C-alpha positions in Angstrom: 0.0 0.0 0.0 1.4 3.4 -1.0 0.8 6.7 0.7 -0.6 9.7 -1.2 2.1 12.3 -2.0 2.9 14.4 1.1 1.1 12.1 3.5 2.9 11.3 6.7 3.3 7.7 7.9 3.2 6.5 11.5 5.6 4.0 13.0 4.1 0.7 14.1 6.1 -0.5 17.1 4.5 -3.9 17.1 5.6 -4.7 13.5 8.7 -2.4 13.4 7.6 -0.6 10.3 5.5 2.2 9.0 1.8 1.3 9.0 -0.5 3.9 7.6 -1.0 7.6 7.8 0.0 9.4 11.0 -2.6 11.6 12.6 -1.4 15.0 13.6 -3.4 17.1 16.0 -4.2 20.7 14.9 -1.7 23.2 16.3 -4.4 24.9 18.4 -5.2 21.6 20.1 -1.5 21.0 20.8 -1.0 24.5 22.2 -4.0 24.3 24.5 -3.1 20.9 25.9 0.7 21.3 26.2 1.9 21.1 29.8 5.3 20.7 31.5 4.6 16.9 31.9 3.5 16.7 28.3 6.7 18.4 27.0 8.9 16.1 29.1 6.9 13.1 27.7 7.4 14.4 24.2 11.1 14.8 24.8 11.4 11.3 26.1 9.5 10.0 23.0 12.1 11.8 20.8 15.0 10.4 22.7 13.6 6.9 22.7 13.0 7.1 19.0 16.6 8.1 18.5 17.7 4.9 20.2 15.7 2.7 18.0 16.6 3.6 14.4 17.4 6.6 12.2 14.1 6.0 10.4 12.1 6.2 13.6 13.9 9.3 14.7 13.2 11.0 11.3 9.6 10.1 11.6 9.4 11.3 15.2 11.1 14.6 14.4 8.6 15.2 11.6 5.5 14.1 13.5 6.2 15.1 17.1 8.2 18.3 16.9 5.7 21.2 17.1 5.8 23.9 14.4 4.8 26.7 16.8 7.9 28.6 18.2 6.5 28.7 21.7 5.7 25.0 21.7 9.2 24.2 20.3 10.7 26.2 23.1 8.7 24.1 25.6 10.0 21.0 23.9 13.6 22.2 24.2 12.9 22.9 27.9 11.6 19.4 28.2 14.7 18.0 26.6 16.8 20.0 29.1 14.8 18.6 32.1 15.3 15.0 30.8 19.0 15.6 30.3 19.4 16.9 33.8 17.5 13.9 35.2 19.7 11.5 33.2 22.9 13.2 34.4 21.7 12.9 38.0 20.9 9.2 37.5 24.3 8.6 35.9 26.0 10.4 38.8 24.1 8.3 41.3 24.9 5.0 39.4 28.6 5.7 38.6 29.7 8.3 41.0 31.1 10.3 38.1 30.6 14.1 38.3 28.0 15.4 35.8 30.7 17.8 34.3 32.9 14.8 33.6 30.1 13.0 31.9 29.2 16.0 29.7 32.9 16.4 28.8 33.1 12.8 27.8 29.9 13.0 25.7 31.3 16.1 24.0 34.5 14.3 23.1 32.5 11.3 21.8 30.3 13.5 19.7 33.3 15.2 18.1 35.2 12.1 17.3 32.6 9.7 16.1 31.8 9.4 12.4 29.1 11.8 11.3 29.8 13.9 14.4 29.5 17.6 14.9 30.6 19.7 11.9 32.5 22.1 14.2 36.3 22.1 13.9 
């Protein structure tokens, strides 16, 4: 089955493939229902998608990232909160200072293939 041109597809976790058109809520509905918890959940969804596959991340970025600048700012704030929580959990589990963890991540990001274009 083929999608119509310009139609978004949704990811089907059960089958591990795209399975039909993705429903996208109108921007007004997203803005009205967006809360701090919702933005953190959205951030977690994007991070989880990035762990699965590049295809799922591409879909999630297209389907989940809000187009409204204010909602996008909320999403970035949610990503920041999730990052802070993960750093805290890593510190508790390993005893490594958050600063050292961030420095190691920055080095890994710079040295891996397809890393940051800076430098």
